[in-house]
N, C-alpha and C positions, 0 to 999 in steps of 0.2 A: 096306260100309254096309248096314244092314238097312232095308228099306222095306216099308210096309204098303200093299197095293193093294186097294182096296175097289171092287167092281163097282158101277156106277151104271146106271140105266135109260137107254136111248136112246129118246127120244120117237118114237112112231109105229111101233115095231117090234112085230109081232104074234108070238105064240108059235109059230105054224106055220112061221115062217121059220128056226127053230133046228134042226129035226130033221135036215136034210140035212148039217149041219156038226158034229154032236156027236161022232161017232167021230174025226174029224180033230182036233177040239178036245182030246179026251182024249189022243190020241196025242202032240200037240204039248206039252201040259201035262206029260205023262210024260217026254218028251224033255228039257224044260227042268228038270224035277225031277232027272233023272239028271245033268245038267250042274252042278247046284247053284244055278242062277239062281233057281229056285223052291225055297224051303226048306220051306215048309209051305203046305198048301192046304186050305181049309175052305169049307163052306157055312154061312151064318148060320142059326141056328135060327128066328129071328123073320121072316125074309124069304128069298125065293128068289134069293139072290145070293152070289157067291163072294167070299172074302177070302183073299188070298195074302200070304205073307211072302216077300219077295225078298231076295237077296243080290246087290247090284250096286254099281258104283263110285260112282254118283250117280243122280239122278232121270232124266237123259237116257238112261242105259243101261237103267233100269227101263222107261221108255217104249218103247225099242227092243225089249226082251224081250217086253213085252206086245203090241206091234204085230205080233209073229209069230204070235199066236194067231188061228186061223181066224175065231172069232166077232168079234174086234176088226177083222180085215181086212175082214170083210163088213159092218162098221158095225152089228152087232147088239148089242154090249156096249161099254162104255167103263169106265175105271177112274179113281178119284181115287187119287193116290199121296201117301203121307205118309212123309217121311224120319224115321227114328228115331235117337235117340242113347241111350246108356246112362243110366240114372237116376243123377243126381249126388248125391242126398240122403244116401246113406250116408257119403260122404267128408266132407260138411259136418258130419255128426253125430259121426263117429268118428275123423276124421283127427287125428293128434297135432299140437298147435300148436308 
């Protein structure tokens, strides 16, 4: 299942708290990318936040994957998770009756 994970701000976290964890965060994200759990990784152009496309069996597994990230473990970032399904519109339009 594909899931969209959108980073959200954690109230009260100041930017200076991130620096000590950034290398470990990048290393863990790369590890999860290598395993296929993270399929795509972006930063939003309009905001300083990450957007990940995950491949997991369900939302619970996605939460587990994201909880392994150091910035999540430290309570510095959190994610909204959106489960995705394939667009059904084409079959409605072009399926033979």
